[in-house]
C-alpha positions as CSV (number, residue, x, y, z in Angstrom):
1,M,116.6,42.2,83.8
2,G,117.3,40.5,80.5
3,Y,115.5,42.2,77.5
4,N,115.7,40.7,74.1
5,M,115.5,43.4,71.4
6,P,112.9,42.5,68.7
7,K,114.0,41.4,65.3
8,G,114.4,44.1,62.8
9,D,116.2,47.3,62.4
10,Y,116.3,48.6,66.1
11,K,118.7,50.5,68.0
12,S,118.6,50.9,71.9
13,V,119.0,54.2,73.8
14,T,119.8,54.8,77.5
15,L,117.5,57.1,79.3
16,K,117.5,58.3,83.0
17,E,115.6,56.0,85.1
18,E,113.5,58.9,86.4
19,L,112.5,59.9,83.0
20,V,111.5,56.3,82.1
21,D,109.5,56.2,85.4
22,R,107.7,59.2,84.5
23,V,106.8,58.1,81.0
24,G,105.6,54.9,82.5
25,Q,103.4,56.6,85.0
26,A,102.0,59.0,82.3
27,I,101.1,56.2,79.9
28,R,99.4,54.2,82.7
29,R,97.4,57.2,83.6
30,A,96.5,58.2,80.0
31,G,96.0,54.7,78.7
32,T,96.8,55.7,75.3
33,Y,100.2,54.2,74.6
34,H,100.8,50.3,74.9
35,S,104.4,50.7,76.0
36,I,107.1,53.1,76.9
37,A,108.9,52.3,73.6
38,E,105.8,53.3,71.7
39,F,105.6,56.6,73.5
40,V,109.2,57.3,73.1
41,S,109.1,56.4,69.4
42,E,106.2,58.9,68.8
43,A,107.9,61.7,71.0
44,V,111.1,61.5,68.8
45,R,109.1,61.2,65.7
46,L,107.3,64.4,66.7
47,R,110.3,66.2,67.9
48,L,112.2,65.1,64.7
49,E,109.4,66.6,62.5
50,T,109.7,69.9,64.3
51,T,113.4,70.1,64.0
52,E,113.3,69.2,60.4
53,K,110.8,71.9,59.7
54,T,113.2,74.5,61.5
55,I,115.9,73.3,59.6
56,E,114.2,73.8,56.4
57,K,113.1,77.3,57.3
58,Q,116.7,78.1,58.1
59,I,117.9,76.9,54.7
60,K,115.2,78.9,52.9
61,A,116.2,82.0,54.8
62,R,119.9,81.6,54.1
63,E,118.9,81.1,50.4
64,A,116.9,84.2,50.3
65,E,119.8,86.1,52.1
66,D,122.4,84.8,49.6
67,A,119.8,85.8,46.6
68,D,119.4,89.3,48.2
69,R,123.3,89.7,48.5
70,A,123.8,88.6,44.9
71,F,121.1,91.0,43.7
72,L,122.7,93.8,45.4
73,R,126.2,93.0,44.2
74,W,124.7,92.8,40.7
75,L,122.9,96.1,41.2
76,A,126.1,97.8,42.4
77,E,127.9,96.5,39.4
78,F,125.0,97.7,36.9
79,Q,125.1,101.2,38.4
80,S,128.9,101.6,38.3
C-alpha cells in the first residue's frame, strides 16, 4: 500500500495494526473524526497537555521543597 505523506512538517509513526483497526472502528461508529490520523493527532495532543501539566506540577513541587530546605538551613544558621 503506497501512501504519500502530505507536504509540510510531518513525521510518521508505527502503530500496532490491532490498535489502528480499533481506532478505525471507533471513528466509523462515532462519526466524529475524518481520519485515523486526525484521531491520533488529537489523542497525542491531549495526552501531551496532561503530561506537560504533570511536569509543571512536579517542577513547582520541587521548587517549593528547595525553598523549604533553604529556609530551614537559614533558620538553623540564624538560631546558632
